[in-house]
N, C-alpha and C positions, 0 to 999 in steps of 0.2 A: 695085292695088298697096297692100301693107299697110305701116304704119309703127308703130314702137314708141317708147314714152317710156321713156328710160333715165336712171337716177340715177347720175351719173358719180362715181368715187372721187376727187374733188377738193374737199376741205372749204374752200370760200370762198363768200362771199355771193353772187357772180356765178353759181356752179354749184349753188345750192341748190334749184333747180327742175329738173325733168327735161329732157333734151335729146331731140330727135326724130331717130331713125335709120330708114333704110329696112330693111325685112326682105328679105334676099336670097331669090331663088326657092328655093335649095337648102335654106334653113332654113324655109321657109314651112310651117306646121302643126306645126313642131317647137318653137317658142318658147312659153313659159308665163310668166304673171306670177311674179315672184320668182326667176326664173333669174339666174345670173351670166353675163355675156357680155363679150367683148373688143370695144371700140369705138375707132375713130380719134378723136383729140381734138386741137384746136388746128390751127394751120396747117401743121405739118411732119408727119412720119410717126409721131408719138407715138401709142402705143396704151395704153389703160388699162382697168381693171376697171370694170364697171357693173352695175346691177341693173334688170331690166325692171319698171316700176311701172305700165304701161298700154299699150294699143294703140289705133290709130285707122286709118280708111280714107283720111283726107286730111290735108294739112298746110298750115298757113297761110304757112310760110316760102317766099319766092320763089325763093331760090337753090337750087343742087344740094344734095340731102340725102345724107349719107354713109351708106354701108351698114353693118350690124353685121358685124364681121370674123369672130367665131367664138363658139361656145358653150363655156363653162368647165365646167359640170356638165350631166349629161343630164337632171336633175330640178331643180325649184325649191328653193332653200335658204332662202327667206323665204316663209312662207305668208301667206295673205290677212290673218290676225290681226295678224302681225307687221308687215305693211306699213301697216295702219291705225295700229298702236300707234306705229310710228316717226314718223308724221305728227303725231300727238298729242304724242309726247315731244319732238320738235323745237320744237313751239310753246310748250310749258309750261316747258321748261328753256333756252329762248333758244340752242338749238344747231343745228348743220347737220344736215340730215336724214340725209345719208350717214354722219355720225358715229354717229347713233343706230342705223342699220341694222348698221354694223360692230360696235357694242357688243353686239348681240344674237347674234353668231355667234362661234365658237371663233376664236382669233387666227390659226390656220393658214389661215384662209379670207380673210385680207386680202392678196390677191394683189399682188405688186409687179412693175413693169415694169423691164426692163434694156435698155440700148442695145447693139446688136450691129453689128459691121462685117461686110458681105458682100461677097465677091469677085464682081465682075461680068464684067469684060473687060480683056484686055490683061495684059502682064507687069508685075509690081510691082516697085519698086525692092528692091535686095538686103536693105536694113534692114527693109522690111515683109514681104518674103518670109520672113525669119527669124522674124518675129513670128507669122505665120499657120502656118508649117510645112506640114503635110499637110491642115489644116483649111481649109474653105471659108468658115467663119464663126467669129469670136471675139467675146468680150465687149469692148465699148468702155469701158474703165475709165480715164478720163483721168488720175485721180490716180496710176495705176501707170505711166504713160508719161512719157518724158522730152519736154522741149520740142521737140527735133529730131524725135522720132517723131510728136508731135502735128501739126508742120507738114507732114511727109510724108503723113500721113493726110488732112489737109485738102486737100492738092493732088491726092491720088489720088481723093477724093471729087468735087472739081471737074472732074477729067479723066474721070470716069465709070468709073474702075477700081474704085472701092469704093462702096457704098451703106450709109447708115446706117438701120437699122430697129430696131423695139422689139419685144420678146418679153415677154409677160405670163407670169410664172412663178407657177403655182398650187402652194402649198405643202401644200394639203390632199390628202394622199394616204394610202390605206389601207396598213396594214402587211401585207407579203407574206412568206410563209414557204414552204420547200420541204418537201414531205411524201414520205415513202418508203413504198412498199408492195411486197409480193412479186409478181413478175411470172410465176413458175412455180408449178406445184402442188407439194404436199408430197413426192411420190414423186421427182420430178425434183430438187428441192432436196436430198433426202437422198442421192440418187446422186452429186450434185456434191460434197457434204460428205465422202462416203466416198473421193472421189478427190483432194481438196484436199491439198496438201503439209502434212506434220506441223508445219513451222515457220510456217505461215501462220495464226497465232493469230487475228488480227483478223478474217480472212475466216471462220474456223471460228465465231467468236462470232456473227457477222452471220447466217450460214446457220442456226445453231441457233435464233436469234431468229425468223427468217422461217418456219422450220418450225413453231415453237410459236405464231406469230401469222399464219396464212396470209391472213387477210382484213383485218388491221388496217393502217390508214394512220396513220403516226406522224411528228411533226414531226422533221425531220433533227437539229436541235440536240439534241432530247430523246433521240434514239436514240443519238447519239454520246456523250452524258453517261451514259446507262444502261449502255452496253456498254464504255465506256472505249476507243473506237476513234476514228479521225480521218476527216475528210471524204474523203480520197483512197481509203479502203477502200469507201466507198459509191459513189464515182465509178467506180471499177473494176468494182464489182458491177453498175452500170448499164450500163456499156460491154459487159459479158458477157451482159447480158439477164436477170440474176437478179432485178433490182428495177426498178420504174418510179419516176421523180421527177416530181412535179407541183407547181406553184406555186399556192398558194391564199391567200385573204385570212384574216388572223387578227385578231380584234378584241383591242386592247390591254385587259387587265383590271386596273384600279387596286385591285381588292380580291381579293388573293390568298389571304388566310388563311381556314380553314374557318369556315362560319357556324354558330353555335349557335342552333338553332330555339328561339323562345319562342312562347307562346301567350296569348291574351286573359286578362287578369286579371279577378277579380270587382270590379266597380265599387261605390263607395259611392253614397249617394243623390245627393250633389252632382255627382259625375262622371257618373252616369247621366242626370241632368237636363240636363247640358251636351251629352252625346252625343245625346240625344233631340232637343233643339232643332236641333243642327246637321244631324243626319240628315233632319229635317223639311224644311229648306232644300235639301238635296241632291236629296231625292225630288221636291220641288215646283219645281226650277230657280230658286230664289230667291237673287238676288245680295245676301244680307244680310251685313252685317259684324258679327261677334261679337267682343267683348272678353272674353277668358277670363282673369279675374284670380284667381290662386291663390297662396297663400303657398308659400315654397319647401318642396318635398317633399310637395306636395298631390296629385301624381299627374297633372299636366298632360300629360306624354308619353303616358300610357295613353289619355287622352281623345283625343289626336291620332291615335294608332294605330287605335282602334276607329272613329273618325269617317272615317278614310281607307279602312278596311275596308268601310264603308257605301257609299262612293263607288265602290270597285272592284266591289262586289256589284251595283251599279247599272249596271255596264258603262262606267264613267267613269274618268278618271285622277286622280292626286293630286300636288300639289306642296307640298313642306315646305322652308321656309327656315330656316336657322340663322345666327346673326351671325358667328361666329368660326370660323376653320379649326380651332382647337383643340377646339371642340365637336363637329365632324363625326365623328370616329372613334366616340365613345360613341353619338351619335345614330344613326349609319349601323349600328352593331351591332344596336341595337334594331329599327330599321326593316327591315334585311336579314333579321334573324332572324324577323321577322313575315311579310314578303312575298317573301323569297327573290330569285331572279333577275329579278323584275319591277322591281327598284330600280336606278336609275342615279344616279351622283353627279356633281356640277358644282361644282368649287371650285378656287381658285388653287393648291392643293397638288398638282394632277395635272399630268403632263407634258402638252405641247401635243398629242402624239399620243393619249394617254389621253383628254384632254378632247374631242378630235374624234370618237373612237370612241364615247365615252358620249353625245355629241351626236346622232350618227347613229343609235344604238340608240333614242333617244327620238323622233327625227325619223321613223324607219321604223315606229314603234309597237311595238317589241319590249320597251321599258321603259314601264311604266304608272305608276311612282312615281318621282319625282325628289326627292332630298335635296341640298341645296346652300347655298352662301352667296349673298351679294348678287346676283351676275350670273346665278344660276339662276333668277331671276324671269323671265327670257327664254327658258326651256327650251321647245323647240318641241312641247310636249304638245298633242294634240287632245282635244277633249271633256273639259275639266278639270271634275272634280266637286267638288273642295275645294282651297283654297290655304290654307296655314298658315304663319304667321310667329311662330316661337318667340322669346322675348326681344325683343318687338316694340320696346321702348324703346331698343334698342342703337344707338349712333351710327354703328356700322360699316354700318348699312343705308343710309346716305347716300353717294352717290358724290361724291367730292371733285374729280374731273376731268370735263371735258366728255365727255358730257352729264351735268350734275350732277342726277341723278334721285334721288327718294326711293322706295326699294323698296316701302314701304307704298302709296304712290299708284300705282305701276305694278301692284301686286298687286290693288288695288281696281279699276283699270281693266279688268284681265284677268277679274276676278270678274264684272263687269258684262258683258263681252263673252261670257263662257261661261256666264252665268246660274247662278253657283255661289257658295256662301258663302265668305267670307274669315275666317279665325280668327286674331285677334291675341292671342297669349298672353304673359303676364308676371306676376311676383310684384309688379313695380313699374312699372306702365304709365307711358308718357310722359304728361305732363300734357295734351297735345293729344288723345291717344286717350281718356284718362278724362273730360275734359271733353265730348267728343262722346258718350260713353256716358251721361253725366249728362243730356245734352240729348236722349238717345234717337235720335241719329244712328246710333249703334252699339247693339247689344243687349249688355248686361252679364250675363256668366255668372260666378258666384262659386264658388271652391273655398276656403273659409275654413279648413279643417282639414288637417293633415298626415295622410297615409295611417296607418291603424291608430291614429289619434289620438295619435301620437307627439308629445311636447312640443317646442316650439321650443327651441333651445339657450339656455342661460343666458348672458347677455352681460355682460361686465365692462368698464367704461371705465377706463382706466388714465391718469391725469393725469400727462403726462411733465414737467410743471413741477416736481412734487414729486421726481421721480427726478433732475432737474438740481440741485435744491437739496440733495439728498443726495450730490452729486458723482458720480452715475452717468453716465459718458460712453459707455456701451454702447448700441447700438440696441435692446437688449432690456431691458425692465423686469424686476425680480426676480420678480414674480408670473408673468410670461409664462414665464420660464426654468423656474420651479418646476412650471408646468402641463405644459411640454414634457417635463420629467424624468418626471413622474407617467405620461404617455402611454407614454413609452419603457419604463418599468417594467411597464406593463400590456400591452406588445406592441400598443398602438393607434397610429394614424397621426395626423399633424398637417399642416395646410395653413397656409403663412405667405404673406401677400401684401405686397408692397412695390411700388407702382406707379411705379418708376423703375429702368431697367436700368443697367448699367455699374457701375463701382467707386465713383465719387463724382461729385458733380454738377459740380464745377469744381476748378481748380487755382490757388492763390493764393500770391502772393509776400509773405512776412511782413516783408520789408524795405521794399518800396515800394508794396504794395497792388495790384500788377498782377495782372489775371485774364487767362489765356490764352484768347483768343476765336478763333472761326472767321474766316479771311480772306474768306470769301465771304458770311457771314451775320452778323446782329447777335445772335449768341448765344454763350454761352461753350462751349468744348469739354469733353466728358465724359471722365473718365478711365476706361480699360479696361485692367486689368492683363493680361489674356490678350492676347498680342501685343504688350504694352507700348506701346499706342497711345492718343492723344488723338483722339476721334471727334466729328464734328458729327452730330447725329441729324436734321438737316434736309436737308443737301445730301450727306452721306456723306464729306466731307473727313476725312482722317486725317493724323496726323503722330506721330512718336515722342515719348514723354513726355520733356520736357527735363530736364536735370540742373541747369541754371542759369537764372535768370530772363532772359527775352529783353529785358526792359526795363533792369534795372539790374545784370544779371550777378551777382546775389546767389545765395546757395546755400540760402536758407531757404524752399523751396517746400513748400506743405502742401495736402493735399486736404481739401475741405469738402463736406458733404452725403454722402448714402448711396445706393448702388445695390445691385441683387440681388447682383452679384459680390462686393461688400465684405461683405454680409450672410452670404453663403455662407462666406466666409473666417472670419468671426466665429463662426459656428455651429460650424465645424469645431474652433475653439479652446475654445469654452465646453462643447460636447458631442462630444468627439473619436470617440465610439463610434456616434454617430448616422450613419445613412446618409441622405444628402441628395441630392435631385434638384432642379437649378435649371432652370426653364422660363421663358424670356424670348425676345426676338427673337434674341439672340446664340446661344442654344443649340437654336433650332428653324429654322435657315436651311435645313438639308438636307431634301430630300423625305422625307416620312414620319416626321420627327423627333418631331412632336407625338404621334402615335400610339404610337411606340416608348417615349417617356418615360411617357406615361399608362399604357401597358400594364405597364411595369416597377413603377410605383407601385401600380397596381391589383392585381398579383400578389404584393404584399408585399415586393418587393425593396428598398424604401426606407422609412424611418420618417417623413421629412419631405419635403413637396413645397413648394418655395420658388418663387414666381413673380410676375409682374406681373399685371394685370387679366385676362389671358387665362385664368387659373385660377379667376376669380371666378364664373363662370356655368356651369350645366349639368352640372358634374362630379358623378358619383353613386358614391361609395366607401363601402360600409357600415362599414369599419373606421376611418373619420375621425371622431374624437370632439373634436378641438380645432382651432379656426382662430384665427390670430393676424393682426391687421392692425398692421403696424409703424409706419405713419404715415398716420392717417386724414386728415391735413390736406393731402395732395398736390394734391387738385383742389379744395379748399374756398375757397381765397383767390385762385383765378384770376379775371382781369377778365372774367367771363362770367356772364350772367344766369341760366344753367343750372347754376352751380357747386353750389348747394345740392341740386338735383335729381339731379345726376351723383353726388355724394358719398353721398346717401341710397340711391340705387340700388345703387351699388357695394358699400357696407357691408352692405346687406340681402341682396345676392345671394351675397356671399362668406361671410356668417354662415350662410347656408343649406346651406353644404357640410357643416356639422357635425351629427352625431347623425341621420343620415337612415334608420338601420335600428333595431336593437333597443337599441343603446347610446346613453345620454344624451350630448348634446354641450355643449361650452362655447366661448365666443368671447371673445377679449381684444382690445379696441380701444385701441391707444395713440395719444394725441392731445395737443396742446398747446392745444386748444380744446374742453375737455370740456362746456361749456354750450352748444355749437352745437346749434340745433334739429335740424339734419339728423342729427347723431350721436345725440342723445338719442332721437329717434323711430326711428332704425335699431335702437337697443338693443332696442326693444319690437316691432320690425317693424310699426309702426302706420302703415300706408300712408294710411289714410283721414284721419287727423289731419294727416299731412304734406301731403296733397293740398289740404285746406282751407286750411292755413296758407300754403302757397306760392302757392296761386290768389289769395289776398288781396294778396300782394306783387306778383304779375303784374299785377293789375288796377290797382293804384295806379301802376305804372310803365309801363303801356301796352305790355306785351310778350305774346308768344304764351302761351296760346291766345286772348287777347282781340284781338290784332292778328296779321296776317300780316306776314311780313318778307322783304326782298329785299336781298342785299348786291351792291353794284356795286364792282368792283375795277379800278383802273388799275395796270399795272406797266410798268416801263421800265428800261433800263440806267442812265439818269441820273435822279437824284431830282427835279430840276426838271421833267423831262418827266412823270413819273408825277403829281406834284402839280398841275402846270398842267392836265394833262388831266382829272383828277378834279374840279377846280374848274370847268372848262368844262362838264363833264357836270352838275355840281350846279346851275349857273345855268340850263341848259337845262330840267332837270326841275322846278325851282322855277316856271318859266314854263309848262310843258306840263301839269303835273298840277294837280288842283284842290286846295283847302285842306283836303280831308278827311284827308290823310296827314300823317305826320311824317318829315322827313328829318333823320337824325343825321350830322353831319360836314359836309364831308370831314375825315378825319383820317389820319394815318399808320397803317398796320396795326400790331398789337401788336408783331410782329417785322417792322420795316420793310424790312430787307434780307435776302433769302434767295437763295443761289446767285448772287449778284452782280446781282440784280435788286431794284429798290425797289418797294414796294407801298403804295398809297394807297387808302382805301375810303370809301364812304358807305353808310348803312343807310336803307331805306325802310320805315316801318312804316304799314300801311294796313288798313282793313276792307273797304271798297268804293271802288275807284278806277277809274272808266271809262276813263281815258286811259292807263292804265299799260302795257298790252300794246304799244300802237302807239308810245308814247314810248320805251320800251326798244328795240323793234325799230329805231326811228330812231337811237338811239345806236349800236347794233350796225352799222348800215349806214354811218353817217357815219365810224366809226373803223375800218372794215374796212381802208382803205388806209393807216392809220397802222402796220399791222403791218410795212410795209417799212422804217419807221424804228425798229423795235424796241418800239413801243408796243402793249400788249395790254389789251384790255378783257374782263372776265368778269363774267357775271351769274349770281348764285347764288340761287335761290328756296329760301326756308325753310332757311337754313344752320344746321348743328348747333352752330356756334361763331362768334362775331364776331371771334376773335382772329386 
C-alpha cells in the first residue's frame, strides 16, 4: 500500500506539516510530487485542496488513513525546485508553507470548496422541493436562506433525505473558443452558392468566404466580425453540413500590439566587460551575484539583453524582474523586440486568465524568457541561465503581506539552485547590496558613463523658501515655469514629479482647526476633486467633500498641501496650451492604462507627463529634455532611517529621465531643504560620496547593513490587546535571546490605527543571534490561538520601513 504526504490548504500552525493520505488503487502510478489533489479533511465530509509533497510505503499513524479523493490537475503544478523553495521560504519568512506554495502559483489555482446539498431518499417538504426544483444537488449557501428553510434542511439531513457534501471548485480553466472550417469542397460550395436565395445575404457572404478559404479554420467570433454576420448564420450552415464547428483551446495573449524587432547594439568597453563577466558565469554554471552599477542612461538594459542572449544560446532560460508595473511596457517592448514569442509576462496588470495562460506557457517550456514584477521571481522556468533584477534597490521588491519575502533573496536562492548568475542592476544600489559588493560578496561591475558619452543633465536646486518670501503661493517656482515654457517653444517634452496623488493633503476648518480624518484610521483624508470625494489612502474609505465643518458647522473649510490632481489644475491655468498627461494610482486603475498613457506621451501627443514616483524610473523618451521635481522633501522628513537613501535614489532616478538622447537635459529640484546632503549629492549624481556618507551614519546608529533587522507587530481590535500582547512578546524575547542584539520598543506603530485595528511593534537589531529562529517560532506558536480573539502577530524580516 502506498501513502502520500499532502500539504493541505489550511493556513494554521497545526496544519503546517504534511498530512498522510492513502493512495487509492485507481490512482496508483498516476500521482506525482507537486500535484494538486482533493482530500477529505476534519471529522465531517469537508473536502479541500492539497499538494503532494512526498510518498511513503508505511505510516506511523495507528488509526484509519483517509484516501485521496481525486486529482485536480493531470500534471504537477509545483516542480521540485518550487517545493524546496517553499520550505526555505516558510522558514525564513516565518510563514505557513501552504501560503508560500500558493504565492508561487497564479491566483486562479487557489481552488475553493463549496457546500452542496444532495437529495438522497424520500419526498422532501414542499418548501424544500421548491428550493431544489428539478435539480438533484444545490449549493448550500446558508446566508441566502431563511431561518425556516435552514431548520427544514437540518431536519431533512437528520432524516436522511438530504446529505451535505463538499465540492472543490477549480478556477484554473483554459479559454475555449469555437473554430469554423469548410466541410465541403469548393465545387460543392459554389453549387450551393448559386442556388441560395437572393435575399440570403449573410449566407452568401459565408459561402464566398468558405470558397476563398477552403482549408482555413477561423475563430467563430473573428469570422462573425469579419463578415458582419451573426452566430445563427453559422449555426444554420453547420446544420446543413456546409461547415464543421470544433472547440479548441486558445491561449489568452496579453500582448496584442505588433512587435518591432530590435537588434543587438554595439557595446562600449564597460558594457562589453560586464557582458563578458556574466557570460563566463553562465557558461561555467557559476552562481555568482553581480552588482551592475551604472549611471542613468549608461546602457544597463542592453547589457541585460545581450547577457540573456548568451543564456539562450547556451540552451538555458532567462528571468528578468522589473519593480513597477509602469516599467513593464517599455521593458517588455525591448525584450519582446529582441526575443519575440519566447517571452512571457507575469505582473499584476494581467487578468487572472492571462496570467494563468502565461504561467502555463512557461511551465510547458514554450516561453524561455520571463519579464515581470515581484511575483515573477517564482516563474516555473527550468534550467535558468540568468536572473536579472533591474532597479534592485526598489522597495516594491519586498512583499508586504505574508509571506513577507525579499525578491532579491529569493532570486539568489534560485541562482544557487540553478547554478546561474544573478545580476542586480541600479544607478543607485541599496546600501546593503553596495556594502556586499565592497566586501566582495557580490562582484561589482561599473558603467560610469552615459551612452555616446552624453553629459548628465544640468541640475538646478530651487530654494522654495525664497519663493515664499517673495509671496509666490504657486506650486511652481518662476524658474521652473520659464524652463517649461522654453521646452514648449522648442517642441520638447517635460516630466514633472510630485510624490503625492489627489488634490490636496487634507481639509482644515479655519474657524476651529478641525482636520477631517478617516473614521477607521489615524490619518487625515485626502481631497480628490474628481468624484468630489475625501479618500483614505490606507483603508479606501470615501465620503463626499463636506460644505460645512463637522465639528463647529463653520463654512471656512480650506485645503492644505498639494497632490497631482491640484498640480494638473494649476498647470492648465498657467500653461493653457500645454497638453498634460497625469499618471498616478487614480488614472492608472484600469487594465492597460499605464501602457496607453506612456504610448501617448512617447508618440508626442502630450507635452508634459505629470506623475508620482511611478514615472521616476526606467522611462526612456528621447524628446524629454526637462525634469521638474515639485517637492523633493516629501520623503526626506519621514521617521525612517532610510529617508535619506530613498530621497537620493528617487531624485537621481527621476533626474536621469532628462537628456537621454542627442538633446541636452536640465533638471529643476524644488525644495525647502536645499542644504540636505541627499539633495546636494543627487544634484551631481555622486552615488559613491553618498554611499560613504550614509554608511558612516548607519554605523553610528547600528542600522543595516551593519545590523540585520526584524519587525514584530501585534494587531488587535482593541488597543489594550495589541499593547499588552507586544509587551508580553518583548518580555519573552528579552529572556530568550542573548545580549548580542538590540530590541527597540515596544512602541505604537507610526500610524497606530488602520482599518479599525491597532498596531504595536518592536524592532530586533542583530548580527549573529543563535536563539532568534527558535524564539520567534515559539512566539508564532504561542499566539496562534489568539487569532480567535482578534489578535494577530506578524514577523517581518528586513522590513523596508519601520513606519
